[in-house]
C-alpha positions in Angstrom: -13.7 -10.9 -6.8 -10.2 -9.5 -6.2 -8.0 -6.9 -7.8 -5.6 -6.9 -10.7 -2.2 -5.3 -10.7 -3.7 -2.5 -12.9 -6.1 -1.6 -10.0 -3.2 -1.0 -7.6 -1.2 1.0 -10.1 -4.2 3.1 -10.9 -5.0 3.7 -7.2 -1.5 4.6 -6.2 -1.0 7.1 -9.0 -4.2 9.0 -7.9 -2.3 10.1 -4.8 -0.2 13.2 -4.7 3.6 13.4 -5.5 4.0 9.6 -6.0 7.1 8.4 -7.8 7.3 4.8 -9.2 10.7 3.1 -9.4 10.7 0.0 -11.5 13.2 -2.8 -11.0 13.5 -6.2 -12.8 11.2 -8.0 -10.4 9.4 -5.3 -8.4 8.4 -1.7 -8.3 8.6 0.7 -5.4 6.3 3.7 -4.7 7.6 6.8 -2.9 6.2 10.0 -1.7 8.6 12.7 -0.6 11.5 10.3 -1.2 10.2 7.8 1.3 8.8 4.4 0.2 5.2 3.5 1.2 4.5 0.5 -1.1 5.9 -2.2 -3.3 4.5 -4.3 -6.2 5.7 -7.8 -7.1 4.0 -8.5 -10.5 5.2 -12.2 -10.6 3.2 -13.0 -7.4 0.4 -10.4 -7.9 1.2 -9.0 -4.4 1.8 -5.6 -2.9 3.6 -4.5 0.3 2.1 -1.6 2.1 3.2 0.4 5.1 0.7 0.2 8.0 0.7 0.7 11.7 1.9 -2.3 13.6 -1.6 -2.7 15.2 -3.2 -2.7 11.7 -0.7 -5.1 10.3 -1.4 -7.6 13.1 -5.2 -7.1 12.8 -5.2 -7.7 9.1 -3.0 -10.8 9.3 -5.1 -12.3 12.2 -8.4 -11.6 10.4 -7.5 -12.9 6.9 -4.2 -14.8 6.8 -5.1 -16.1 3.3 -4.9 -12.5 2.0 -2.4 -10.7 4.3 1.0 -11.7 5.7 3.5 -9.9 7.8 6.3 -8.6 5.6 8.4 -6.9 8.3 8.4 -4.2 11.0 10.7 -1.2 10.9 10.8 2.3 12.6 7.5 1.7 14.4 5.6 0.5 11.3 4.3 -2.9 10.2 4.6 -3.7 6.6 2.0 -6.1 5.2 1.9 -8.2 2.0 -1.4 -8.2 0.3 -2.5 -10.8 -2.2 -4.3 -8.8 -4.8 -6.7 -11.6 -5.9 -8.1 -11.7 -2.3 -9.0 -8.0 -1.7 -11.7 -5.8 -3.1 -10.8 -2.5 -4.7 -12.3 -0.3 -2.0 -10.3 -2.0 0.8 -7.2 -1.8 -1.3 -7.8 1.9 -1.9 -8.1 2.4 1.9 -4.9 0.5 2.7 -3.0 2.2 -0.1 -4.2 5.6 1.1 -3.2 4.8 4.6 0.3 3.7 3.5 0.7 7.0 1.6 -0.7 9.1 4.5 1.8 7.4 7.0 4.7 8.4 4.7 3.8 11.7 2.9 4.9 15.1 4.2 2.4 16.8 6.5 1.6 19.5 3.9 0.5 16.9 1.4 -1.6 15.0 3.9 -3.3 18.1 5.0 -4.0 19.2 1.5 -5.5 15.8 0.5 -7.5 15.5 3.8 -9.5 12.2 3.8 -10.1 11.9 0.0 -9.4 8.3 -0.9 -8.4 7.2 -4.4 -11.3 5.5 -6.2 
């Protein structure tokens, strides 16, 4: 069935201490002044921070939905086509991107509570 842009925005804003920075063609999502996600409305895609192993596994499993964006500082960023992913999986990937980036105190306080 797939997700809409509104699904991603709703999920990301359920996470603690998230700031959205809108630009002309994209938006960035930060926690603790560090970026964990991007949204490109024109292409209905998002970029999410993941481990390199997860990045490679997602792309290998479903290249029609996921693509390598880039790797930096030991992390693998992945582009996600929103129309190819279910909301529960998008929630997990968004949460993981946030958790890899958020300050430890926020991660501990939230525990494993996914956005819904």
